[in-house]
N, C-alpha and C positions, 0 to 999 in steps of 0.2 A: 369679718376677715382678719385672716392668720397676719402676722407681722410680715414685712419686708421692709427691704433698703431702696428710698427711692433718690433718683440719679441724675442730672439734668446735664448731661452735655453740653457742649457749646458749638460743636461741627459733627458734620455727618462721618466724618473718619471716627469722630469719639465713639457716635453710637453703634457703628459698624464694628468697632474693635470691643463693645462691650458687648454686643450680642455674640460674637465667637466666642467671648471669654465664658458668658454664663448661660449659652446657649437653651435647651429647653429649661430652666430657672428664671429667665426675664421675658417679660414683655414691655411694649412697647406700650407708651399713652400717648395719646394726642387732644382730642378730646374728649376721649374720658366716656361718652354715652353710652358705649355698648361696654368695654372691657370693667368699668366700675361696678355694672350692675351684676354681670358676670361673678365678679368677685366678690359682691356683699351675697351672692349665693354661693360660694363656696366652688363654682363650679369650674372657674382656674382660681389657683394658688400661687402666683411667680413669690417667688424671694428676693428678685430683683426687679423694679418697676423703673424703665428709662424712659423719663419727660422729653417732650421734643420741644419745649415751649420758647427755648434758645435757637430754634431752625424755622420760628415761625415766618422768620424776612429773609430767608435763602430764594435766592433768586428760580432757582433750578426745583425747589420743593413747595413754593407756596405762591406763584404765578402763572397765569394761563397767560400763554405766547401762543401765535400764529406758524404755522409749520408748513404750508400749504394746507392742512387741515388744521387741528389745534392740539398742544401739549397743557396739560392740565395738571400743577402739582400737587403731589401726595396731601398737603398738608393746606389744600385751599377748603374751605369751608364751605358746606352746602350753601348757606346764606348768600356765601362769597357767587358761587358758580351761578345761583339761580338768579343773582342781581348784575353778573357782568353784562357789559354791552355786547363785548366781542362774542361770547357765548348767544346770547340773545340774538344777532345778526346772521350770524354762522350756523348755530346749531340752536335752535328755539325750541326743539323736542327736549334737550339738558334742563335748558331752564325751566319749561313747563314740568319736567318731571322733579326735579329738585324742589320746586315750590309745594310739590305735593307730600313732602315729608315731613311728617310729625307737625310741630310747631316752631314759629319764629326761633323761642330759645333753643329749642334742639339745634336746629340747622345753623345758628350762629356757632355753637359749638362742634357739633360733629365735623369731621374732616371727611373728605373723598377717600384716601389711604386709608384709615381707622375702620371706613363703614365696609369695605372690601375685604378687607382682612380678619373683618368679622364674620363676614360669609353668612349672615343670617338670609335664609332664602327670601323670606318676605320683605324685604326691602324693598324698595321702589325704584333708586338708580339704575340696579345692573339690568335689568329687562332692558329700559334706554340705552343703555354704553354697549348692550350686546348688538342689537339690530344697526348702531354706528360702527362696529367691528373694531371695537376699541381693542388697545393692548396695553399692558402693562410692563411697565419695566423696571425692575427688582436688581438691587446694587447688595453687595456682599465685599467684605475685605479682598476677595478674590475676583471681584469680577463684575461683570454688570449681564444680565440675561435679559429677555423680551419674550412675555407669552401670550397670549391670545386669551382674551377675557373667557372664552368659553372652556378654556382649558385649565381655568386658574381658579374655578372652583370645583373642588372632587366630591364632597359629600356633605352634609348636613354641618354646619358650623366648621368644616375643613377645606383649606386650601392648598396647592400647591407651594405656597411659601414654607422655605427650609426654616431652621430657628435661627438662623444667623443672617436672615436678609430682611432688607424691608424695604417695601413700596416708594419708590422715589417719582414717580410720573404716571399720568394715562395721557395714552398718545393717539389720536382718534384722526384717521387717514380723512381727504376731501371725499366729501359723498358724493354720488351720479347727480346730474344734470338733470330735471323735471323732476325731483323727487318731493315726494309729501311724507310728512311723519305724524304720529298721533300717538298720546299715555293717556291710556285710560283706567282707573283704579277702584274699584267696584268697595266701597264701603259700607257693611251694616251697621257699624257703630259710631263711634264718633270720628269727628274730621280728622282727627290727629290719629288715628290708630293704625296698626298693619292693615294691609287691604285682604278682603277674600281670596280676590283675586285680581292683579295687574298686569296690564297686556302694552307692548309696544309694538308700531309697526313702521315702517319703512317700506314704500313704495316709488320706483319708478316707472316712468312711463316712456314709452317710445312710439308714438303716436296713439294710435288707440288700443294698444294693447301692454300689458306690464312689460317689463323689461328683467324686472328685479322688482324681489320682495325680501322681505327679512320680518319676522316673525318671533317677539320672544316674550315669555311669560316669569311672573313672581307670586311665590305664593303658591306654586303649582306642584310642587315637586321638593324633592330634598335639595335642589340646587336649582339657582336660575336655568331659563332653560329655553333653547330655537325652537319654534315649529317646524322642523323641516318639510315634513311632509305637507303643510297647508303651504309652505313657501312655495313646494314643486309644482302643488296644484294651482298656483298663482300663474307660476311663469309662462310666459307666451300665451296667456290668455287676453282675453277682453274683459274689463272691470266690469260686469255686468253684473246686477243683482245674483241672481243664477249662481255664476259662478263663485262670488264673494260666498255665497250661501253654503254653497257643497263643499269651497276649503276649507272655513272657519270648523264646521262640522267635524272635520278629521282631528283637527284638536284634543277632540275627546279621546284619544286611542295615545296621545303622547305625552299627556298631562299624568302625573300619580301623588295627586294631592293628600294632605294628613287631615283627618276630622280633627277637629279643635270646636271651640266656640263660638268660631266663626262662619262655620258649615259644616256640613257634613261629607264624605267623599264625594257621594254623587251631585249635591249642591255646587261642591264647587267645581266639579266636572262640568256640569250645564251650564255655572255660568263662564267658566272659560271658553266655552264657545259662543255665546253670546257677546262677551265684552272682545272676543278675538274679532268676531264680524263686525261689531261696532269700530274697533279702532282700524280694520282693513279698508272700510267703507271713509272713513274721517282721513286716513292719510291719501286714498285715489283722490278726496276731493280738494285737498292740498295742494298735492300733485298736478290735479287740473289747473286748475290755478297758476302754479308755478312754470306750469309749460303752456299756458294761454288755452288750453283748451277749455270747452265748457260742454 
């Protein structure tokens, strides 16, 4: 790694001032699970490293709070989200998803905001957050803004975050009634590896029909993506095996995976179809349980 200056501000205001002062020469260090690796590989070479350790007790940045839905501070660790009683009760999909991330050691260090800013399309949490319609709150010295998660990811390792901005919270709205969710991660390697394909599904039922469906995938393109064609095909339909099978098949045309040691493009495309179907089936089963249908 090249030489850099490390600073550890004691307030959010100081962090924002440093980001504005140093711009693209500065990077923010939270858990460090992504940034340090990039620095070791010299893919990122900041002149200033701004540590957030002193902000770890900030109510805004490090707490999970109900707001009708939930607001999750950007400095919450993956382990905190995984084990939170509030998350497990309100949004069990998130508890399940974060439990799949790497190892306990990594989950204890990695933060929500850091992983989103890292923008690796192979990460597990973004698909789950996408189907929950999450929004990101971003702060700079000039004010705050809120952006849909789907608009936050721009390209491979690229986001809509400006150099002077910091992610402060992730906001998840209340979810529809009679809703079921599922997260599936296909792992041909070790249990703590990135997925060949990861799929999150949310299905809301209105009697015997699908009132709403949200499907998102990771490790399937340069950014996490919503499978809009699949969602449209499910909308208003009875969740029969035939309907689910036909809808899941459409995901093959929506994904654009990269070949690597986890699989070829063709293999990942096939697995996207298989695991999309399985995730929808599981979400429908959970939704029927939530609504009392059998």
